[in-house]
PLY file of the C-alpha trace (Angstrom):
ply
format ascii 1.0
element vertex 401
property float x
property float y
property float z
element edge 400
property int vertex1
property int vertex2
end_header
13.28 -40.06 -18.01
12.34 -38.05 -14.92
11.84 -34.33 -15.48
12.89 -32.49 -12.28
12.03 -28.81 -12.30
13.93 -25.86 -10.85
13.29 -23.16 -8.31
10.03 -21.24 -8.17
8.15 -23.52 -10.58
4.55 -24.24 -9.68
1.49 -25.49 -11.52
0.35 -24.95 -14.21
3.86 -23.93 -15.28
5.39 -27.30 -14.48
2.90 -29.28 -16.58
3.42 -26.91 -19.48
7.20 -27.41 -19.34
6.77 -31.18 -18.96
4.66 -31.32 -22.10
7.21 -29.17 -23.94
9.93 -31.68 -23.06
7.76 -34.58 -24.21
7.00 -32.87 -27.51
10.66 -32.00 -28.06
11.84 -35.57 -27.50
8.97 -37.47 -29.12
10.06 -37.17 -32.82
13.53 -38.61 -32.25
12.96 -40.89 -29.25
9.33 -42.01 -29.07
10.48 -44.99 -27.03
11.36 -42.81 -24.04
8.73 -42.15 -21.38
9.06 -38.73 -19.78
7.77 -38.98 -16.21
6.94 -36.04 -13.95
8.92 -35.27 -10.82
7.11 -32.27 -9.40
8.35 -31.25 -5.96
7.18 -27.62 -5.85
3.68 -28.38 -4.64
4.54 -30.58 -1.65
8.17 -29.81 -0.80
8.58 -26.28 -2.13
8.57 -23.12 -0.08
5.38 -21.33 0.96
4.26 -18.58 3.31
3.19 -21.07 5.91
1.83 -18.44 8.30
0.00 -16.57 5.57
2.55 -13.79 5.26
2.49 -12.69 8.90
6.22 -11.91 8.74
5.76 -9.39 5.89
4.79 -5.86 7.03
1.36 -4.96 5.70
1.00 -8.23 3.78
-2.38 -8.63 2.13
-3.85 -5.46 3.66
-3.39 -3.18 0.66
-1.87 -0.66 3.07
1.48 1.06 2.65
3.75 -0.89 4.99
5.94 2.18 5.50
2.90 4.28 6.44
0.47 1.93 8.23
-1.49 4.81 9.69
-2.21 6.33 6.30
-0.49 9.60 7.12
1.01 9.94 3.66
4.72 9.85 2.82
4.88 11.14 -0.75
7.46 13.90 -0.09
9.72 11.58 1.89
9.37 8.89 -0.76
10.33 11.33 -3.51
13.42 12.37 -1.55
14.48 8.73 -1.15
14.03 8.12 -4.88
16.03 11.27 -5.65
18.88 10.03 -3.48
18.68 6.66 -5.19
19.37 8.40 -8.49
22.15 10.53 -7.08
23.93 7.57 -5.50
24.12 6.04 -8.99
25.11 9.32 -10.66
26.05 12.10 -8.21
26.38 14.63 -11.06
22.92 14.02 -12.52
21.21 16.97 -10.86
24.08 19.29 -11.78
23.75 18.35 -15.45
20.00 18.84 -15.46
20.27 22.14 -13.61
22.80 23.49 -16.11
20.74 22.28 -19.06
17.49 23.77 -17.74
19.18 27.11 -17.07
20.22 27.46 -20.70
23.80 26.28 -20.47
26.81 28.54 -20.01
26.09 32.09 -18.85
27.06 34.97 -21.11
29.48 37.15 -19.15
30.57 40.69 -19.73
34.31 41.17 -20.24
36.03 40.85 -16.88
32.91 39.62 -15.08
33.24 36.87 -12.47
31.53 33.57 -13.36
28.46 33.02 -11.17
29.84 29.80 -9.71
33.17 31.21 -8.62
31.88 32.17 -5.18
30.32 28.72 -4.77
33.58 27.01 -5.71
35.55 29.21 -3.31
33.10 28.53 -0.48
33.25 24.82 -1.20
36.99 24.81 -0.61
36.44 26.01 2.98
33.76 23.49 3.98
36.25 21.26 5.75
36.89 23.96 8.34
33.37 23.91 9.77
33.26 21.90 12.99
29.52 21.32 12.93
29.62 20.06 9.36
32.43 17.66 10.21
30.34 16.22 13.01
27.31 15.80 10.76
29.38 14.16 8.03
30.84 11.77 10.59
27.37 10.86 11.82
26.27 10.31 8.23
29.19 7.90 7.67
30.89 9.97 4.95
33.36 12.15 6.83
36.49 10.48 5.45
35.36 10.69 1.85
33.93 14.20 1.84
37.01 16.23 0.91
37.80 13.98 -2.05
34.14 14.07 -3.09
34.10 17.88 -3.13
37.27 17.97 -5.24
35.92 15.35 -7.64
32.63 17.19 -8.19
34.22 20.62 -8.63
36.81 19.41 -11.14
34.48 17.18 -13.16
33.29 18.44 -16.56
29.69 18.43 -15.32
30.64 20.31 -12.18
32.55 22.95 -14.10
29.69 23.34 -16.57
27.25 23.83 -13.68
29.45 26.48 -12.05
29.65 28.38 -15.35
25.89 28.23 -15.91
23.16 30.59 -14.62
21.99 27.72 -12.36
24.97 28.37 -10.10
23.33 31.61 -8.92
20.60 29.67 -7.12
22.19 26.22 -6.90
23.97 25.74 -3.54
21.62 22.94 -2.49
22.07 21.15 -5.80
25.83 21.30 -5.32
25.52 20.20 -1.69
23.59 17.08 -2.69
26.19 16.29 -5.34
28.96 16.48 -2.72
27.07 14.21 -0.32
26.06 11.71 -3.00
29.62 11.46 -4.33
30.88 10.87 -0.78
28.33 8.11 -0.24
29.25 6.54 -3.59
32.93 6.54 -2.67
32.29 5.09 0.79
29.99 2.37 -0.54
32.65 1.36 -3.09
35.26 0.69 -0.42
35.97 -2.90 0.46
35.19 -4.23 3.88
32.12 -4.04 6.07
29.14 -2.11 4.77
28.62 1.30 6.32
25.34 2.07 8.08
24.54 5.40 6.44
22.31 7.74 8.48
19.86 9.44 6.13
18.76 12.02 8.68
22.37 13.04 9.39
23.01 13.20 5.63
20.08 15.57 5.19
21.29 17.76 8.06
24.75 17.81 6.49
23.27 18.89 3.15
21.39 21.70 4.88
24.58 22.80 6.61
26.58 22.68 3.36
23.87 24.68 1.61
23.94 27.34 4.32
27.73 27.58 4.19
27.78 27.79 0.39
25.14 30.52 0.40
27.04 32.58 2.94
24.42 32.20 5.67
25.93 29.69 8.10
23.08 29.58 10.59
21.30 26.36 11.46
20.80 25.65 7.78
17.21 24.57 8.31
14.47 24.92 5.77
16.58 24.95 2.63
14.81 25.91 -0.58
13.87 23.25 -3.11
13.50 24.88 -6.48
11.97 23.71 -9.76
15.11 21.88 -10.85
14.85 19.56 -7.84
11.19 18.89 -8.55
12.14 18.05 -12.13
14.72 15.54 -10.95
12.15 13.99 -8.62
9.79 13.56 -11.55
12.65 11.93 -13.45
13.22 9.57 -10.51
9.59 8.55 -10.69
9.71 7.99 -14.44
12.83 5.84 -14.17
11.13 3.81 -11.41
14.32 3.39 -9.44
12.50 2.97 -6.12
13.28 -0.72 -5.84
13.50 -0.34 -2.08
11.49 2.85 -1.79
7.89 3.99 -1.96
6.54 1.96 -4.86
8.28 -1.22 -3.77
7.07 -0.80 -0.20
3.51 -0.10 -1.31
3.58 -3.15 -3.57
5.37 -5.35 -1.05
2.62 -7.94 -0.90
2.58 -8.38 -4.67
6.37 -8.38 -4.89
6.56 -10.98 -2.12
4.05 -13.21 -3.89
6.01 -12.90 -7.14
9.47 -13.44 -5.68
9.16 -15.74 -2.69
8.66 -19.08 -4.48
11.96 -18.78 -6.35
14.07 -17.27 -3.59
12.25 -19.27 -0.95
12.89 -22.59 -2.69
16.64 -21.92 -2.73
16.74 -20.89 0.91
14.56 -23.79 1.97
16.65 -26.30 0.04
19.96 -25.10 1.47
18.51 -25.14 4.99
16.33 -28.29 4.82
16.61 -29.90 1.41
15.80 -33.45 2.43
12.13 -33.25 1.46
12.94 -32.18 -2.09
15.54 -34.92 -2.49
13.05 -37.47 -1.18
10.52 -36.50 -3.85
13.18 -37.20 -6.47
14.12 -40.48 -4.80
10.49 -41.65 -4.75
10.13 -40.81 -8.43
13.27 -42.84 -9.20
11.94 -45.82 -7.27
8.61 -45.64 -9.12
10.18 -45.43 -12.59
11.05 -48.34 -14.84
14.83 -48.80 -15.24
16.99 -47.64 -16.84
16.26 -44.17 -15.45
17.58 -40.86 -16.75
17.22 -37.82 -14.49
16.77 -34.59 -16.47
17.01 -31.81 -13.88
16.87 -28.04 -14.24
18.51 -25.41 -12.00
17.81 -26.16 -8.32
16.42 -29.52 -9.40
19.90 -30.32 -10.69
21.42 -29.49 -7.32
18.91 -31.69 -5.51
19.38 -34.56 -7.97
23.16 -34.48 -7.73
23.01 -34.31 -3.93
20.68 -37.31 -3.89
22.98 -39.32 -6.13
25.99 -38.41 -4.01
24.25 -39.42 -0.79
22.71 -42.64 -2.09
23.66 -45.35 -4.51
20.76 -45.62 -6.97
21.94 -48.11 -9.60
18.69 -47.74 -11.56
19.78 -44.22 -12.52
21.98 -44.64 -15.58
22.42 -40.98 -16.54
22.12 -37.58 -14.87
21.53 -34.58 -17.15
21.62 -31.22 -15.40
20.46 -28.16 -17.30
21.28 -24.60 -16.24
22.53 -25.91 -12.90
24.42 -24.17 -10.11
25.70 -27.40 -8.55
29.35 -26.94 -9.68
29.33 -23.36 -8.40
27.95 -24.37 -5.00
30.60 -27.08 -4.77
33.35 -24.55 -5.47
31.90 -22.22 -2.83
31.82 -25.06 -0.32
28.01 -24.78 -0.21
26.91 -28.00 -1.93
25.03 -29.81 0.86
26.18 -33.32 -0.01
29.88 -32.79 -0.71
32.58 -30.60 0.79
34.90 -28.82 -1.60
37.93 -30.96 -2.31
36.08 -34.23 -1.86
35.64 -36.21 -5.09
32.36 -37.46 -6.42
31.69 -40.96 -5.07
32.22 -43.76 -7.56
28.52 -44.69 -7.45
27.42 -41.35 -8.99
26.27 -42.20 -12.53
27.45 -40.65 -15.76
26.76 -36.91 -15.68
26.14 -34.51 -18.57
25.89 -30.84 -17.65
24.13 -28.63 -20.22
24.58 -24.87 -20.04
23.94 -21.80 -22.17
26.79 -19.24 -22.00
24.12 -16.52 -21.88
22.49 -18.14 -18.86
24.09 -16.47 -15.85
22.70 -19.22 -13.61
24.29 -22.03 -15.62
27.72 -23.26 -14.54
30.30 -25.76 -15.78
31.54 -28.75 -13.81
34.51 -30.29 -15.62
37.00 -28.00 -13.89
35.87 -28.87 -10.37
34.93 -32.50 -11.10
37.63 -33.50 -13.62
36.81 -36.64 -15.55
33.38 -37.02 -13.90
31.15 -34.58 -15.79
30.80 -33.63 -19.44
29.87 -29.98 -20.03
27.84 -29.28 -23.19
27.12 -25.73 -24.33
23.92 -24.89 -26.20
22.76 -21.58 -27.61
19.14 -20.61 -27.00
19.66 -17.16 -28.57
17.90 -15.51 -25.66
19.20 -12.88 -23.24
19.29 -13.46 -19.50
17.03 -14.16 -17.61
15.00 -15.74 -20.44
18.05 -17.83 -21.31
17.63 -19.72 -18.02
14.32 -21.22 -19.14
14.92 -21.26 -22.91
16.45 -24.75 -22.87
13.09 -26.48 -23.32
12.49 -24.67 -26.61
15.97 -25.35 -27.98
16.25 -28.18 -30.57
19.93 -28.58 -29.64
18.93 -30.00 -26.27
16.69 -32.66 -27.77
19.29 -33.68 -30.35
21.73 -34.14 -27.48
19.23 -36.14 -25.42
18.26 -38.32 -28.35
21.88 -39.31 -28.86
22.77 -39.81 -25.20
19.69 -41.51 -23.71
20.02 -45.27 -23.15
0 1
1 2
2 3
3 4
4 5
5 6
6 7
7 8
8 9
9 10
10 11
11 12
12 13
13 14
14 15
15 16
16 17
17 18
18 19
19 20
20 21
21 22
22 23
23 24
24 25
25 26
26 27
27 28
28 29
29 30
30 31
31 32
32 33
33 34
34 35
35 36
36 37
37 38
38 39
39 40
40 41
41 42
42 43
43 44
44 45
45 46
46 47
47 48
48 49
49 50
50 51
51 52
52 53
53 54
54 55
55 56
56 57
57 58
58 59
59 60
60 61
61 62
62 63
63 64
64 65
65 66
66 67
67 68
68 69
69 70
70 71
71 72
72 73
73 74
74 75
75 76
76 77
77 78
78 79
79 80
80 81
81 82
82 83
83 84
84 85
85 86
86 87
87 88
88 89
89 90
90 91
91 92
92 93
93 94
94 95
95 96
96 97
97 98
98 99
99 100
100 101
101 102
102 103
103 104
104 105
105 106
106 107
107 108
108 109
109 110
110 111
111 112
112 113
113 114
114 115
115 116
116 117
117 118
118 119
119 120
120 121
121 122
122 123
123 124
124 125
125 126
126 127
127 128
128 129
129 130
130 131
131 132
132 133
133 134
134 135
135 136
136 137
137 138
138 139
139 140
140 141
141 142
142 143
143 144
144 145
145 146
146 147
147 148
148 149
149 150
150 151
151 152
152 153
153 154
154 155
155 156
156 157
157 158
158 159
159 160
160 161
161 162
162 163
163 164
164 165
165 166
166 167
167 168
168 169
169 170
170 171
171 172
172 173
173 174
174 175
175 176
176 177
177 178
178 179
179 180
180 181
181 182
182 183
183 184
184 185
185 186
186 187
187 188
188 189
189 190
190 191
191 192
192 193
193 194
194 195
195 196
196 197
197 198
198 199
199 200
200 201
201 202
202 203
203 204
204 205
205 206
206 207
207 208
208 209
209 210
210 211
211 212
212 213
213 214
214 215
215 216
216 217
217 218
218 219
219 220
220 221
221 222
222 223
223 224
224 225
225 226
226 227
227 228
228 229
229 230
230 231
231 232
232 233
233 234
234 235
235 236
236 237
237 238
238 239
239 240
240 241
241 242
242 243
243 244
244 245
245 246
246 247
247 248
248 249
249 250
250 251
251 252
252 253
253 254
254 255
255 256
256 257
257 258
258 259
259 260
260 261
261 262
262 263
263 264
264 265
265 266
266 267
267 268
268 269
269 270
270 271
271 272
272 273
273 274
274 275
275 276
276 277
277 278
278 279
279 280
280 281
281 282
282 283
283 284
284 285
285 286
286 287
287 288
288 289
289 290
290 291
291 292
292 293
293 294
294 295
295 296
296 297
297 298
298 299
299 300
300 301
301 302
302 303
303 304
304 305
305 306
306 307
307 308
308 309
309 310
310 311
311 312
312 313
313 314
314 315
315 316
316 317
317 318
318 319
319 320
320 321
321 322
322 323
323 324
324 325
325 326
326 327
327 328
328 329
329 330
330 331
331 332
332 333
333 334
334 335
335 336
336 337
337 338
338 339
339 340
340 341
341 342
342 343
343 344
344 345
345 346
346 347
347 348
348 349
349 350
350 351
351 352
352 353
353 354
354 355
355 356
356 357
357 358
358 359
359 360
360 361
361 362
362 363
363 364
364 365
365 366
366 367
367 368
368 369
369 370
370 371
371 372
372 373
373 374
374 375
375 376
376 377
377 378
378 379
379 380
380 381
381 382
382 383
383 384
384 385
385 386
386 387
387 388
388 389
389 390
390 391
391 392
392 393
393 394
394 395
395 396
396 397
397 398
398 399
399 400
C-alpha cells in the first residue's frame, strides 16, 4: 500500500503520519506493507528565489513601512475599519454604553441626538459629499445606509444617549461602514473602495452633522474611538493590516507550502504525478494507493491518464477530486467525461465535518464508493484526523486485497 500525502506536508510530518498509518493497520493486516510516497520534498512548492517576491521577506522590517517611519496610527485606523465593516453599529453601541446609556431628560426637553438625526436626513443635499461618496465607491448605497443606521435599535439608543452630544464622527463612520457593507454584499464585480476618499467623506459628514460645514478637516477623535481601537487590537482582526504585514515573512513561511502545492499542482502537476507513478512501479503488486487530499487528486489524475494494472484499489481520503471534476478543474478529465474503464476500483473516504472532503458517487455514478467516517474533530483538525480514526483502519482491513 502506497501512502500518498496531501498538500503542505513536509518532513518530519510525513514520516510521523506514515508511521501512524502503519501502526493503525498492523494489528488487523500485518501482511500489508505500507510504502512511502513522499512527493513534498522533491516535487512540492518552494520559494525558489528565496522569497524575493514577498515585500520585506526575511528582513524583519515592516513591509508596509520599509523606511521605519512608523505607521501605528494608520494601522489602528485600518483595524478599526475592519471591525466596522463587519459590524457598522459596533462603535455606536460602545459609545452609548460608555456614556451611561439613555440620557435623563427634563419634561419636554429635546433628546440630544435629535439634531444629529435631523442633520443626517439632509446629507444627501451636499454636492461635495456626494462627490466624495462617489469617489469612495459608496454613493449609491449611502442614503439607504443612513436610514438603516438611524432606524436600527443601536442607532436609536445612541441618539438617545449622552454620547450623541459629542458623537457626530462616530455616527459618520457608522454611515460609511454600513454603506461599504451594503456595496460589498452586492453581486457582480468587486468594487475598488478608496480609503482616502472614504476618510474625506467621513470628515465631511462629521462637519455637516456638527453644523460646521467647512472643509471638515482635523475631526476630533475622542476616548470612545480610542477604546474601539484597543478593542480592534484585542480581537486581532488585522488579518490584512498591521500585524499581518509586519509578520508577513512568518505568515508566508507557514502558509505557502499548503497553498503553493495546490497552485503548483494545478499549473504543473506532472512532477507530483510522476513521483506517484515511480512509487507504483517500484512496489510489489497488487498495489493499493492510499492518498490524502491533494495526493488523492494527483493519484486519480495519474490513474485516469495511464493504465496501471498493478494498482488494484484506489482509496482517497479527504479528497477534493470530485469537487474539482464538477468545477471543470480536474486536470485529467473534463466535466461530463466518464472515468476511463482502466481506472481501478475507487473508495472515497470522507468525514462530514471535513470541509475539504467531498463525495464522488453523484458525479461518477457506479465508479466510486463513498464511505463516511466520524473523527469527532472540528474543522480544520478533521481534515487530518483520519489517521487517528479506528474506523479507517477497519475499512482498510476489510477492503485491501
